[in-house]
C-alpha positions as CSV (number, residue, x, y, z in Angstrom):
1,M,100.4,90.9,98.6
2,T,101.9,88.3,101.1
3,A,99.1,87.2,103.4
4,V,99.9,84.6,106.3
5,A,96.9,85.8,108.2
6,T,93.7,85.7,106.6
7,K,89.9,86.4,107.4
8,K,88.6,82.8,107.6
9,K,85.7,81.0,109.7
10,K,87.5,81.0,113.5
11,N,89.0,77.7,114.5
12,T,87.6,76.2,117.9
13,K,90.5,74.0,118.6
14,E,92.5,75.6,121.8
15,Q,95.7,76.6,120.9
16,E,98.9,75.3,123.1
17,S,101.2,78.0,121.9
18,P,100.4,81.9,121.2
19,T,99.6,82.6,117.7
20,V,100.6,85.2,115.1
21,G,98.7,86.2,111.9
22,I,101.1,88.6,109.7
23,V,99.8,90.4,106.4
24,S,102.9,91.4,104.1
25,L,102.6,93.8,101.3
26,G,104.8,95.8,98.7
27,C,108.0,94.7,97.3
28,P,110.3,91.6,97.7
29,K,112.6,93.4,100.1
30,A,109.8,93.6,102.9
31,L,108.7,90.5,101.8
32,V,112.3,89.2,103.2
33,D,111.9,91.3,106.5
34,T,108.4,89.8,107.0
35,E,110.7,86.2,106.9
36,R,113.0,87.3,109.5
37,I,110.6,88.7,111.8
38,L,108.7,85.2,111.3
39,S,111.6,83.4,111.9
40,Q,112.2,84.7,115.1
41,L,108.8,84.3,116.2
42,R,109.0,80.5,115.3
43,S,112.5,80.1,116.8
44,E,110.4,81.2,120.2
45,G,107.5,78.7,119.9
46,Y,105.4,81.0,118.4
47,Q,102.7,79.5,115.8
48,L,101.7,81.2,112.6
49,S,97.3,81.6,112.4
50,P,95.4,81.0,109.1
51,N,93.2,83.6,110.1
52,Y,92.8,87.0,111.9
53,E,90.6,85.6,114.4
54,D,92.6,83.0,116.3
55,A,95.6,84.8,116.3
56,N,96.7,86.4,119.7
57,V,98.3,89.5,117.5
58,V,98.3,90.2,114.1
59,I,101.7,92.1,112.3
60,V,100.9,94.3,109.7
61,N,104.0,95.0,107.1
62,T,103.7,98.2,105.4
63,C,104.3,99.6,102.0
64,G,105.0,103.6,101.6
65,F,106.4,103.9,98.4
66,L,103.5,105.6,97.0
67,D,100.2,106.9,98.1
68,S,98.3,104.5,96.5
69,A,100.5,101.8,98.5
70,K,99.7,103.6,101.8
71,E,96.1,103.4,101.1
72,E,96.8,99.6,100.7
73,S,98.4,99.6,103.9
74,L,95.5,101.5,106.0
75,E,93.1,99.3,104.4
76,A,95.2,96.0,105.6
77,I,95.8,97.4,109.0
78,G,91.9,98.5,109.1
79,E,90.9,94.8,108.2
80,A,92.9,93.7,111.3
81,M,92.0,96.0,113.2
82,A,88.0,94.8,112.4
83,A,88.8,91.3,112.8
84,N,91.4,91.1,115.7
85,G,91.8,94.6,117.1
86,K,95.3,93.4,118.5
87,V,97.6,95.3,115.5
88,I,101.4,96.0,115.5
89,V,102.6,97.8,112.3
90,T,106.0,97.8,111.1
91,G,107.5,98.4,107.3
92,C,108.2,101.2,105.2
93,M,104.8,103.6,105.9
94,G,105.6,102.6,110.3
95,A,108.6,105.4,109.1
96,E,105.4,108.1,109.1
97,P,103.5,106.7,112.1
98,E,101.4,109.7,112.4
99,Q,99.8,108.7,109.0
100,I,99.0,105.5,111.2
101,M,98.1,106.6,114.6
102,K,95.7,109.2,113.3
103,K,93.1,107.1,111.9
104,Y,93.7,104.0,113.7
105,P,94.7,105.2,117.1
106,K,94.1,101.9,118.8
107,V,97.3,100.1,116.9
108,L,99.1,98.5,119.7
109,A,102.7,99.7,118.4
110,V,104.2,101.5,115.2
111,T,107.6,100.5,114.1
112,G,109.9,101.4,111.4
113,P,111.3,99.5,108.4
114,H,113.6,96.1,109.3
115,Q,113.4,97.0,112.8
116,Y,112.9,93.4,113.8
117,E,113.7,93.1,117.1
118,A,111.4,95.7,117.9
119,V,108.8,94.5,116.6
120,V,109.4,90.7,118.1
121,G,109.7,93.0,121.7
122,E,106.1,94.1,120.8
123,V,104.7,90.7,120.1
124,H,106.3,90.1,123.9
125,K,103.8,92.2,125.6
126,V,100.8,91.2,123.9
127,A,101.6,87.2,123.9
128,P,104.4,86.1,126.0
129,A,106.5,83.4,124.6
130,P,105.6,80.0,125.6
131,H,107.9,78.4,128.5
132,D,109.3,75.3,127.7
133,P,110.8,73.4,130.8
134,F,113.1,71.4,128.1
135,V,115.0,74.6,126.8
136,D,114.7,77.6,128.9
137,L,116.9,76.5,131.5
138,V,119.5,75.7,129.0
139,P,122.4,78.3,129.0
140,S,121.9,78.9,125.1
141,P,118.0,79.3,124.6
142,G,118.1,80.8,121.3
143,E,119.8,77.7,120.1
144,A,118.2,75.3,122.1
145,R,114.8,76.9,121.1
146,K,115.8,76.8,117.6
147,T,116.3,72.9,117.9
148,S,113.5,72.0,119.6
149,R,111.3,74.1,117.8
150,L,111.7,74.3,114.3
151,S,111.5,72.1,111.5
152,E,115.2,70.7,110.2
153,T,114.2,73.5,107.2
154,E,113.4,76.0,109.9
155,Q,116.8,75.7,111.8
156,S,118.7,76.0,108.5
157,V,117.4,78.7,106.8
158,G,114.4,80.2,109.0
159,V,111.0,81.1,107.7
160,K,110.6,81.4,104.0
161,L,107.5,82.9,102.3
162,T,108.4,81.6,99.3
163,P,108.1,78.3,97.6
164,R,111.2,75.8,98.6
165,H,112.9,76.1,95.3
166,Y,113.3,79.7,95.2
167,A,114.3,82.6,97.6
168,Y,115.2,86.5,97.8
169,L,119.0,87.0,99.3
170,K,118.7,90.5,100.7
171,I,122.5,92.1,100.6
172,S,121.9,95.6,102.0
173,E,119.7,97.7,103.6
174,G,119.0,101.7,102.6
175,C,119.6,103.5,99.7
176,N,122.3,106.6,98.7
177,N,120.7,107.8,95.7
178,R,118.6,110.6,96.3
179,C,115.9,110.3,93.5
180,T,113.5,113.1,93.4
181,F,110.4,111.0,92.9
182,C,111.8,108.3,95.5
183,I,111.0,108.4,99.8
184,I,113.0,105.5,100.2
185,P,116.1,106.9,101.7
186,K,113.9,108.7,104.3
187,L,111.9,105.9,105.0
188,R,114.6,103.5,105.2
189,G,117.9,105.4,105.3
190,D,121.0,105.1,103.6
191,L,123.0,102.4,102.3
192,V,124.3,100.1,104.7
193,S,125.5,96.8,103.3
194,R,125.9,93.4,104.8
195,P,128.7,92.1,105.5
196,I,129.8,89.8,102.5
197,I,130.1,87.0,104.4
198,Q,127.1,87.0,106.4
199,V,125.4,86.9,102.7
200,L,127.4,84.1,101.4
201,A,126.4,82.2,104.6
202,E,122.9,82.9,103.8
203,A,123.0,81.7,100.3
204,E,124.8,78.8,101.3
205,R,122.4,77.3,104.0
206,L,119.6,78.3,101.3
207,V,120.9,76.0,98.5
208,K,121.2,73.2,101.3
209,A,118.1,73.5,102.3
210,G,117.1,72.9,98.8
211,T,116.8,76.6,97.3
212,K,117.3,76.1,93.4
213,E,117.4,80.0,92.5
214,I,118.6,82.9,94.5
215,L,117.3,86.2,93.5
216,V,119.8,88.8,94.6
217,I,118.1,92.3,95.7
218,S,118.2,95.3,97.6
219,Q,118.0,99.5,97.0
220,D,120.9,99.9,94.9
221,T,122.5,96.0,94.0
222,S,125.7,97.5,92.4
223,A,126.9,99.9,95.2
224,Y,127.2,96.9,97.5
225,G,129.9,97.3,99.9
226,I,130.6,101.4,98.8
227,D,129.7,102.2,102.1
228,S,131.5,99.7,104.1
229,K,134.7,100.9,102.1
230,Y,134.6,97.5,100.5
231,Q,135.3,95.9,103.8
232,A,137.5,92.6,103.8
233,F,137.4,88.9,105.5
234,P,139.0,85.6,105.6
235,Y,136.8,83.6,103.7
236,K,137.6,79.8,102.9
237,N,141.7,80.3,103.0
238,R,141.2,83.7,101.3
239,V,140.1,87.3,101.5
240,I,137.3,88.6,99.8
241,R,136.0,92.0,100.0
242,T,132.3,93.1,100.5
243,K,131.7,94.7,96.9
244,F,129.5,93.6,94.0
245,I,131.7,92.0,91.6
246,E,133.1,89.5,94.0
247,L,129.9,88.7,95.5
248,C,128.9,87.3,91.9
249,K,131.6,86.2,91.4
250,E,131.4,84.1,95.1
251,L,127.5,83.3,94.4
252,S,128.3,81.7,90.7
253,E,130.1,78.8,92.6
254,I,127.3,78.4,94.9
255,G,125.5,75.4,92.5
256,A,121.9,77.1,92.0
257,W,120.9,79.7,89.2
258,T,121.3,83.4,90.4
259,R,119.4,86.0,89.0
260,L,120.1,90.2,89.6
261,H,117.9,92.4,90.1
262,Y,117.6,96.0,91.0
263,V,121.1,97.0,88.9
264,Y,122.1,100.5,88.1
265,P,124.2,101.0,84.9
266,Y,127.9,102.0,87.1
267,P,130.6,101.4,84.9
268,H,131.8,98.3,87.1
269,V,128.3,96.7,86.0
270,D,130.0,95.7,83.2
271,E,132.7,93.1,84.9
272,V,129.8,90.6,85.8
273,F,128.6,89.5,81.9
274,P,131.2,87.5,81.2
275,L,130.4,85.4,84.4
276,M,126.9,84.9,82.7
277,Q,128.6,84.4,79.1
278,E,130.5,81.4,81.4
279,G,127.2,80.3,82.7
280,K,128.1,80.9,85.8
281,L,125.4,83.3,87.0
282,L,122.2,83.7,84.8
283,P,122.1,85.7,82.2
284,Y,119.5,88.0,82.8
285,I,119.9,91.5,85.0
286,D,117.0,93.5,86.0
287,I,118.1,97.4,85.7
288,P,115.6,99.6,86.6
289,F,116.2,102.7,83.6
290,Q,113.1,104.6,84.2
291,H,113.3,106.8,81.3
292,A,115.5,107.9,78.2
293,S,115.5,111.3,77.7
294,P,118.3,113.4,79.0
295,A,116.1,116.1,80.5
296,V,113.7,113.7,82.0
297,L,116.1,111.6,83.6
298,K,118.1,114.8,84.6
299,N,114.3,116.0,86.8
300,M,114.5,112.2,88.3
301,R,118.3,112.9,89.7
302,R,118.9,109.1,88.4
303,P,122.3,108.0,89.2
304,A,124.8,107.2,86.0
305,H,121.9,108.9,83.6
306,Q,125.5,110.2,81.7
307,E,126.4,107.4,80.7
308,K,126.0,106.6,76.9
309,T,123.6,103.5,77.6
310,L,122.9,102.5,74.1
311,D,126.3,101.9,73.5
312,R,126.7,99.8,76.8
313,I,124.0,97.5,76.2
314,Q,124.9,96.7,72.9
315,G,128.2,96.0,74.2
316,W,126.6,93.8,77.3
317,K,124.8,92.0,74.6
318,K,127.9,91.2,72.9
319,A,129.7,90.1,75.9
320,C,126.9,88.0,76.5
321,P,124.3,87.2,73.5
322,D,121.8,85.4,75.7
323,L,121.6,88.2,78.1
324,T,118.1,89.0,79.3
325,I,117.4,92.5,80.0
326,R,114.5,93.5,82.5
327,S,113.7,97.1,83.3
328,T,111.1,99.2,84.5
329,F,109.8,103.2,82.9
330,V,108.0,105.9,84.2
331,V,105.5,107.9,82.0
332,G,104.1,111.1,82.5
333,F,107.0,112.2,84.9
334,P,106.2,116.0,85.7
335,G,108.3,118.2,83.1
336,E,107.8,115.3,80.3
337,T,107.0,116.8,76.9
338,E,105.9,115.0,74.0
339,E,109.4,115.2,72.5
340,D,110.9,113.9,75.4
341,F,108.2,110.8,75.6
342,Q,108.9,110.2,71.6
343,F,112.5,110.0,72.6
344,L,111.8,106.9,74.8
345,L,110.1,105.5,72.0
346,D,113.0,105.3,69.8
347,W,115.4,104.5,72.6
348,M,113.2,101.5,73.1
349,Q,112.7,100.7,69.5
350,E,116.9,100.9,69.6
351,A,117.3,99.1,73.1
352,Q,115.3,96.0,72.4
353,L,115.1,95.3,75.8
354,D,113.5,91.8,76.5
355,R,111.4,92.3,79.8
356,V,109.4,95.8,80.5
357,G,107.3,97.0,83.1
358,C,105.6,100.5,82.7
359,F,104.3,103.0,85.0
360,K,102.3,106.0,85.1
361,Y,103.5,108.7,86.8
362,E,102.0,108.7,90.7
363,Q,102.9,111.5,93.2
364,V,104.3,110.6,96.3
365,T,103.8,112.7,99.5
366,G,107.1,114.0,100.6
367,A,108.7,113.5,97.1
368,E,110.8,116.2,95.6
369,S,109.3,115.6,92.0
370,N,105.6,117.1,93.4
371,K,107.0,120.5,92.4
372,I,108.3,120.0,89.1
373,E,106.4,121.5,86.6
374,P,104.1,121.6,84.7
375,H,102.5,118.0,85.5
376,V,101.6,116.1,82.8
377,P,97.5,115.7,82.7
378,E,96.1,112.2,83.7
379,E,94.9,111.6,80.5
380,V,98.0,112.6,78.9
381,K,99.8,109.8,80.8
382,E,97.3,107.3,80.1
383,E,97.5,107.6,76.4
384,R,101.3,107.4,76.6
385,W,101.4,104.5,78.8
386,H,99.1,102.8,76.0
387,R,101.6,103.7,73.2
388,F,104.6,102.9,75.1
389,M,103.0,99.2,76.1
390,A,102.4,98.3,72.6
391,L,105.4,99.2,71.3
392,Q,107.1,96.9,73.8
393,Q,104.5,94.1,73.2
394,G,105.5,94.1,69.8
395,I,109.4,93.8,70.5
396,S,108.4,91.4,73.2
397,A,106.5,89.1,70.9
398,A,109.4,88.8,68.2
399,K,111.8,88.3,70.6
400,L,110.2,85.1,71.8
401,Q,108.9,84.1,68.5
402,K,112.9,83.6,67.9
403,K,112.8,80.9,70.7
404,I,110.8,78.8,69.1
405,G,112.7,75.4,68.4
406,R,115.3,76.4,70.8
407,E,115.8,74.1,73.9
408,L,115.5,76.1,77.4
409,L,116.5,74.8,80.9
410,V,113.3,75.3,82.9
411,L,112.9,75.9,86.8
412,I,109.4,74.3,87.4
413,D,107.2,76.6,89.7
414,S,104.0,74.2,89.8
415,A,102.9,71.0,88.1
416,G,100.1,68.6,87.9
417,K,99.6,64.9,85.7
418,Q,99.9,66.1,82.2
419,G,102.5,69.1,82.8
420,G,103.3,72.1,84.9
421,L,104.5,76.0,84.7
422,G,107.7,76.9,84.9
423,R,110.4,80.2,84.3
424,S,113.4,80.2,81.8
425,S,116.3,82.0,83.0
426,A,114.5,85.0,81.5
427,D,111.6,84.9,83.5
428,A,112.2,86.2,87.0
429,P,109.1,85.0,89.4
430,E,106.0,87.2,89.3
431,I,107.3,89.6,87.1
432,D,108.0,88.2,84.2
433,G,106.5,85.7,81.9
434,H,106.1,81.7,82.5
435,V,106.8,78.6,80.5
436,K,103.8,75.9,80.2
437,V,105.7,73.1,79.8
438,T,103.8,69.7,78.3
439,G,104.9,66.4,80.0
440,K,104.7,64.1,83.3
441,N,106.2,63.1,86.2
442,L,107.2,67.0,87.2
443,K,108.0,68.1,90.2
444,P,108.1,71.7,91.6
445,G,111.8,72.4,91.8
446,D,112.9,70.2,88.6
447,I,115.0,72.3,86.6
448,V,114.4,70.2,83.0
449,K,115.2,70.6,79.1
450,V,112.3,72.0,77.6
451,K,111.9,72.4,73.5
452,I,109.9,75.6,73.0
453,T,106.6,74.9,70.6
454,A,104.8,78.2,70.5
455,A,105.3,81.7,72.0
456,D,102.6,85.2,72.5
457,E,103.8,88.4,74.0
458,Y,104.6,87.7,77.2
459,D,104.7,83.4,77.7
460,L,106.0,80.4,76.0
461,E,105.0,76.9,75.5
462,G,107.2,74.0,74.9
463,T,107.1,70.0,75.5
464,L,109.6,67.9,77.8
465,V,112.4,66.9,76.3
466,A,113.3,63.5,77.3
């Protein structure tokens, strides 16, 4: 959860401009939505409130992927209502407003995901945008406001809720897949790819503003452009298409680390690994395999599950020996037998993935998987989760031990007098491990060479190389 507004002691200082508090729940894709809303409001002169009480209005950007996430969203709405009373709800859970209105009938408005203009419009009703006599009569008020009211960084890239040195780059909305456990298409709709020239323009602005790492995100990154039939655009005296591999090639020349997330293993994904081997993209790919058993994958209705995945993984590693593969898996899916689970463990042992997350299956209201029988008892899910994690911890520890003695480039996230914490190419922020660096004069955003001296199951330690 990212919270710009939190519960603190009320500040009695009079505010010159209307203030907005915001709480962002869920995944990085929702975080990008929050950034866009805040960027628009800041361009109009609104200020961000550090607490609920002082805000003229509070926006809660909700998550609706799992029932537990919906409960967390409802709790956040309740906290904002109790502390302020003027609350606008948006995000994935907003696609099902009846659940919100039933519990909190006095919320001001409910909008669905990526409905930025609707959210801003509702804010205007509660707290009108401030009048600025120096810009409000200028013919191009949007640009004038940006120049007058935003910092130099905000003018170029908008409000960012991540540290300055890394940023999420969302390339599309929605998803065409119909996985039985997922209701994202119901909440966010079918795939809608952003034109490639818009994506590249945003990436260029980010790099100019000091971004050192770009994290490419969407619901299905490798499907980018399918919906627009790979629409072509003129770009720098040539023509480029709105297509996954062309986007990767363009980003590889942008001058920042580029990390790919949420990539489905369609056949054309194989084309990206030579770029990683050449050092043009980070040798890292996040592919949510979810399971390995053919029977479970069929019940999940996962795309590309018919491919010979183990053979392809070996091919990827051959094409890019330093490749880091990250994935997520679900244990205890309805219908999963002990044989299915053992198949998954054997597959994991052979695949030797680098970074892995595992979740116990959880029912989601409206998901087709709820109808699949039999459901796995909770105690069996728990036992399988522990077995899975024990296996993966051993794999991860062995892989990290092999890095001792190597010199790696590390992007520093935080620093003190005697060292800092950073990440190598194998580590995405917040979900993977980190590298503890001993050395002086480190600053967030530095990319430094570090000699690795120690490792555990998830993290590395090392010393700064002069």
